C-alpha positions in Angstrom: 0.0 0.0 0.0 1.4 3.4 -1.0 2.1 6.0 1.7 -0.7 8.3 0.7 0.1 10.8 3.5 3.5 11.4 2.0 2.2 11.4 -1.5 -0.4 14.1 -0.4 2.5 16.3 0.7 4.2 15.8 -2.6 0.9 16.7 -4.4 0.6 19.9 -2.3 4.1 20.9 -3.1 3.6 20.2 -6.7 0.5 22.4 -6.8 2.5 25.3 -5.3 5.2 25.0 -8.0 2.6 24.7 -10.7 0.7 27.7 -9.5 3.8 29.9 -9.8 5.4 28.3 -12.9 2.3 27.6 -15.0 -0.4 30.0 -13.8 1.8 33.0 -13.2 4.4 32.6 -15.9 4.2 29.9 -18.5 0.6 30.4 -19.6 1.2 34.0 -20.4 4.6 33.2 -22.0 3.2 30.5 -24.2 0.1 32.5 -25.2 2.3 35.5 -26.3 5.1 33.5 -27.9 3.0 31.1 -29.9 -0.2 33.2 -30.1 -2.1 30.4 -28.4 -5.0 32.5 -27.1 -5.8 33.6 -30.6 -5.5 30.1 -31.8 -8.0 28.9 -29.3 -10.3 31.9 -30.0 -10.4 30.8 -33.6 -11.2 27.2 -32.7 -13.9 28.3 -30.2 -15.5 30.5 -32.8 -17.1 27.4 -34.3 -18.8 26.7 -30.9 -19.9 30.2 -29.9 -23.5 28.9 -29.9 -22.3 26.7 -27.0 -19.8 29.0 -25.2 -22.3 31.9 -25.1 -24.0 29.9 -22.3 -20.8 29.5 -20.3 -19.7 31.9 -17.6 -16.8 34.1 -18.7 -14.7 32.8 -15.9 -15.1 29.3 -17.2 -14.1 30.3 -20.7 -10.9 31.7 -19.3 -10.3 28.5 -17.4 -10.9 26.4 -20.5 -8.4 28.6 -22.3 -5.8 28.1 -19.6 -6.4 24.3 -19.7 -6.0 24.4 -23.5 -2.7 26.3 -23.4 -1.4 24.0 -20.6 -2.2 21.0 -22.7 -0.5 22.5 -25.8 2.6 23.1 -23.7 2.9 19.8 -21.8 1.3 17.2 -24.1 3.4 14.7 -25.9 5.8 16.5 -28.2 4.4 19.7 -26.8 5.9 23.2 -26.7 7.7 22.7 -23.4 10.7 21.0 -25.0 11.4 24.0 -27.2 11.0 26.4 -24.2 13.6 24.7 -21.9 16.5 26.5 -23.5 14.9 29.9 -23.7 16.5 32.7 -21.7 13.1 33.7 -20.3 13.2 30.5 -18.1 16.3 31.8 -16.4 14.0 33.9 -14.3 12.8 30.7 -12.6 14.9 29.1 -9.8 16.6 25.8 -10.2 13.8 23.9 -8.4 11.3 25.3 -10.8 13.4 24.7 -13.9 13.9 21.1 -12.8 10.2 20.7 -12.3 9.7 21.8 -15.9 12.3 19.4 -17.2 10.5 16.6 -15.4 7.1 17.6 -16.8 8.6 17.6 -20.3 9.3 13.9 -19.9 5.9 13.1 -18.5 3.3 14.3 -21.0 0.0 15.7 -19.8 -3.1 14.2 -21.3 -6.9 14.3 -21.2 -8.6 11.2 -19.8 -12.2 10.1 -19.8 -12.3 7.9 -16.7 -14.3 6.1 -14.1 -13.7 5.9 -10.4 -12.7 2.3 -9.4 -11.8 2.9 -5.8 -11.3 5.7 -3.2 -8.4 4.7 -1.0 -8.2 8.0 1.0 -9.5 11.5 1.1 -9.1 13.1 -2.4 -7.3 10.0 -3.7 -9.0 7.9 -6.4 -8.1 4.9 -8.4 -9.3 5.8 -11.9 -9.6 3.8 -15.0 -9.3 5.4 -18.4 -12.2 4.1 -20.4 -10.4 4.2 -23.8 -6.9 3.0 -22.8 -8.0 0.8 -19.9 -5.1 2.1 -17.9 -5.6 2.5 -14.1 -4.0 5.4 -12.3 -3.9 7.0 -8.9 -5.4 10.5 -9.0 -5.2 13.2 -6.3 -8.0 15.6 -6.9 -9.7 17.8 -4.3 -12.0 19.0 -7.1 -13.4 15.5 -7.6 -13.9 15.2 -3.8 -15.8 18.4 -3.7 -18.0 17.4 -6.7 -18.9 14.1 -5.1 -20.3 15.8 -2.0 -23.5 16.7 -3.8 -23.4 15.2 -7.3 -23.7 11.7 -8.8 -21.2 11.4 -11.7 -20.9 8.5 -14.2 -17.9 9.7 -16.2 -15.1 12.2 -15.7 -12.9 14.2 -18.0 -9.6 15.5 -16.6 -6.4 17.0 -17.9 -3.9 15.0 -15.9 -0.2 15.4 -15.1 2.2 13.1 -13.3 4.2 14.4 -10.2 6.4 11.3 -9.8 4.1 9.5 -7.4 0.6 10.0 -8.7 -1.5 12.0 -11.2 -3.1 15.3 -10.5 -5.7 17.2 -12.6 -5.4 20.7 -14.0 -8.3 23.0 -14.8 -12.0 22.4 -15.3 -13.3 18.9 -14.5 -15.9 17.3 -16.8 -18.5 15.7 -14.7 -21.1 13.8 -16.7 -24.3 12.5 -15.2 -25.6 10.6 -18.2 -22.7 10.2 -20.6 -21.2 6.7 -20.7 -18.1 5.6 -22.6 -20.1 4.5 -25.6 -21.6 8.0 -25.8 -18.2 9.6 -26.0 -17.1 7.2 -28.7 -20.3 8.0 -30.6 -19.7 11.7 -30.3 -16.1 11.2 -31.6 -17.4 9.4 -34.7 -20.0 12.1 -35.4 -17.2 14.7 -35.1 -14.8 12.7 -37.3 -16.4 9.8 -39.1 -13.1 8.0 -39.9 -12.5 7.3 -36.2 -12.8 3.5 -35.9 -11.1 2.7 -32.6 -10.1 4.0 -29.2 -6.6 4.9 -30.3 -8.0 7.1 -33.1 -10.3 8.8 -30.6 -7.5 9.6 -28.2 -5.3 10.9 -31.1 -8.2 13.2 -32.2 -8.7 14.5 -28.7 -4.9 15.1 -28.3 -4.9 17.0 -31.6 -7.9 19.2 -30.7 -9.6 18.8 -27.3 -12.0 21.7 -27.8 -15.0 19.8 -29.2 -14.7 17.4 -26.2 -14.5 20.4 -23.9 -17.9 21.5 -25.3 -19.5 18.4 -23.9 -19.6 20.3 -20.6 -22.8 21.9 -22.1 -24.6 18.5 -21.5 -22.9 17.5 -18.3 -25.9 17.8 -16.1 -28.4 16.1 -18.3 -29.8 13.2 -16.3 -30.4 9.6 -17.2 -34.0 9.1 -18.2 -35.9 6.0 -17.1 -39.3 4.5 -17.6 -39.7 2.4 -14.5 -36.7 0.1 -14.5 -35.8 0.7 -18.2 -33.2 3.3 -19.2 -34.2 5.2 -22.3 -31.4 4.8 -24.7 -30.9 4.4 -28.5 -29.9 0.8 -29.1 -29.1 -0.4 -32.6 -27.4 -3.0 -34.7 -27.2 -3.5 -38.5 -26.6 -6.7 -40.4 -26.3 -7.8 -44.0 -29.3 -9.9 -45.0 -30.2 -11.0 -48.5 -33.9 -11.7 -47.9 -36.5 -12.2 -45.2 -39.9 -14.0 -45.2 -42.1 -11.3 -43.7 -45.2 -13.4 -44.0 -43.8 -16.0 -41.6 -43.2 -13.2 -39.0 -46.8 -12.1 -38.7 -47.5 -14.0 -35.5 -44.9 -11.9 -33.6 -44.5 -8.8 -35.8 -46.6 -6.2 -37.4 -45.3 -5.7 -40.9 -45.4 -2.5 -43.0 -43.9 -1.7 -46.4 -42.9 1.5 -48.1 -40.5 2.3 -50.9 -38.5 -0.9 -50.7 -38.3 -1.0 -46.9 -40.2 -3.3 -44.5 -40.8 -2.2 -41.0 -41.2 -5.1 -38.5 -42.7 -4.0 -35.2 -42.4 -6.5 -32.4 -45.8 -7.0 -30.9 -46.1 -6.0 -27.2 -42.7 -4.3 -27.5 -43.2 -1.8 -30.3 -44.9 0.9 -28.2 -43.4 3.1 -25.5 -41.0 2.9 -23.9 -39.3 0.2 -26.0 -40.2 1.1 -29.6 -38.6 -2.3 -30.7 -38.6 -2.3 -34.5 -36.5 -3.7 -37.3 -36.2 -2.3 -40.8 -35.3 -4.5 -43.8 -34.0 -2.6 -46.9 -34.5 -5.0 -49.8 -32.4 -2.8 -52.1 -29.4 -2.5 -49.8 -29.8 -6.0 -48.4 -29.5 -4.9 -44.8 -31.6 -5.1 -41.7 -31.5 -2.5 -39.0 -32.6 -3.5 -35.4 -33.6 -0.5 -33.3 -35.0 0.0 -29.8 -35.1 2.6 -27.0 -34.4 0.2 -24.2 -31.9 -2.6 -23.6 -34.7 -5.1 -22.8 -36.5 -4.1 -25.9 -33.5 -4.7 -28.1 -32.9 -8.1 -26.6 -36.5 -9.0 -27.1 -36.3 -7.8 -30.7 -33.2 -9.9 -31.5 -34.7 -13.0 -29.8 -38.0 -12.5 -31.5 -36.3 -12.5 -35.0 -34.1 -15.4 -34.0 -37.2 -17.5 -33.3 -37.7 -17.5 -37.1 -34.3 -18.9 -37.9 -32.2 -15.8 -37.9 -29.0 -15.4 -35.8 -28.7 -11.9 -34.4 -26.7 -11.1 -31.3 -28.5 -9.5 -28.3 -25.5 -7.1 -28.0 -26.0 -3.9 -30.0 -23.5 -2.3 -32.3 -24.6 1.2 -31.1 -25.8 2.3 -27.7 -26.2 6.0 -27.0 -28.0 8.0 -24.4 -30.7 10.6 -25.4 -28.7 13.3 -23.7 -25.7 12.6 -26.0 -27.9 12.8 -29.1 -29.1 16.2 -27.9 -25.6 17.4 -26.9 -24.0 16.3 -30.1 -26.8 17.9 -32.2 -26.3 21.2 -30.4 -22.5 21.1 -30.5 -22.2 20.1 -34.1 -25.1 22.2 -35.2 -26.9 19.5 -37.2 -29.9 17.2 -36.7 -28.9 13.7 -36.0 -31.2 11.0 -37.3 -30.2 7.5 -36.1 -32.9 5.6 -38.0 -33.1 7.0 -41.5 -36.2 4.9 -42.3 -38.5 6.4 -39.7 -39.8 9.1 -42.0 -41.1 6.4 -44.4 -43.6 5.2 -41.7 -44.2 8.4 -39.7 -47.6 10.0 -40.3 -47.8 13.8 -40.1 -48.5 14.5 -36.4 -49.3 17.9 -35.0 -47.2 19.2 -32.1 -48.7 19.0 -28.6 -51.3 21.8 -27.9 -50.4 24.7 -25.7 -52.1 23.3 -22.7 -49.9 20.2 -22.7 -46.8 22.3 -23.4 -47.7 24.4 -20.4 -47.8 21.3 -18.3 -44.4 20.2 -19.4 -42.9 23.7 -18.8 -44.5 23.9 -15.4 -42.9 20.6 -14.5 -39.5 21.7 -15.8 -39.7 24.9 -13.7 -40.2 22.7 -10.6 -37.1 20.6 -11.2 -34.7 23.0 -12.9 -33.4 24.7 -9.7 -32.4 21.3 -8.3 -30.9 20.1 -11.6 -28.9 23.2 -12.2 -27.6 23.1 -8.6 -26.4 19.5 -9.2 -29.0 17.9 -7.0 -31.2 15.0 -8.0 -34.8 15.9 -7.2 -37.2 13.2 -6.4 -39.5 14.6 -9.1 -37.1 13.7 -11.8 -37.6 10.0 -10.9 -41.2 10.4 -12.0 -40.5 12.2 -15.2 -41.4 9.2 -17.3 -44.9 9.1 -15.6 -45.7 12.7 -16.4 -44.4 12.4 -19.9 -46.5 9.3 -20.5 -49.6 10.9 -19.0 -49.2 14.0 -21.1 -48.5 12.5 -24.5 -48.5 8.8 -25.3 -47.1 6.8 -28.2 -44.7 8.3 -30.7 -45.1 11.8 -29.2 -43.0 10.6 -26.2 -40.0 10.8 -28.5 -41.0 14.3 -29.5 -40.9 15.4 -25.9 -37.6 13.7 -25.0 -35.7 14.9 -28.0 -36.9 18.5 -27.7 -36.9 18.8 -24.0 -33.7 17.0 -23.0 -31.5 19.9 -24.1 -33.6 22.3 -21.9 -32.6 20.4 -18.7 -29.2 19.4 -19.9 -27.1 22.5 -19.5 -24.5 22.1 -16.8 -24.3 24.7 -14.0 -20.5 25.1 -13.7 -19.0 26.2 -10.4 -15.7 26.5 -8.7 -16.0 23.1 -7.1 -15.4 21.4 -10.4 -11.9 22.5 -10.9 -8.4 21.6 -9.8 -5.2 23.6 -10.1 -2.2 21.4 -9.9 
């Protein structure tokens, strides 16, 4: 067992050096010498529709984090700075600290808490590299006092004994690892694996920083079922739709069959398959894990062989966040429009009911608390509008409750 008391003293000393060397000197030096603030402003310009909702203080902290990453990342600017005369203003201890950091690249990490061995110490697991590491972070400790967090995003640096985080901490209440991978592929479609994702984040972390805008969006449940987009696609030459009529409702339009699994095709599951006879593919889709499993098993009863494990699983909050950040409508099931009848939007009375409900829970959500009312969100939604309009409410209202209230507690300064 590591001597965490001694390591804590090392962390505190490391923070003091970092505060002077990085915050008071190097950030300004790098910003001026390499025009990094202007560079970040240019990259942020694409996301002004997101950053306009951030507090100015947090924009400045994100800029500091971005510059620090540019300096200390692998093959970062620090190596070219070590011989500059400006660094002679630092004492020998501070210069040695910089030399050590130049050999230990800082990096961003999406991670889960595996264990908590002591106050402000956490065993973290990077969800994309699977690496476990010891993190010292008072910011994480403060956050956990009043928030339930699924996934964390930290810029981490090694001090010789453990890792510490620098700058704003991403605290996601409904984003899971698959959600982040999905966002990366929407951002850059040629990303095919975790290594490509990490390389993309290393090159330009700003889009991933923008996920802070959806950090407080909650998981949404209907009783025991988490509402989530679950999908898989398979090549299939043909399918005998007539033989499926006992278990499936069959519809056809423009070369596409929709197969709706009876007793599972309504809310909350929406378990349906789409067979495209021209492309020779079948798409399995559901909005719950149980619904997807039932759909796969239902098709397998007729001689097919589909896995109950989906190819894609993404939370509704990520669909909303990705749509907002990337400024485009995301449509997971391209065939839905073929079978969707024109439906009028809910009347004003029903919208007033929804908005009244949101006004009740918004103060708690924005403050990072989990109100008991949110646990009954599915009941109210189902009572207001049933059937396919449930999707209408979820998709259009999730972004209203998803904006994260950022505060000083969610930050570490090494």
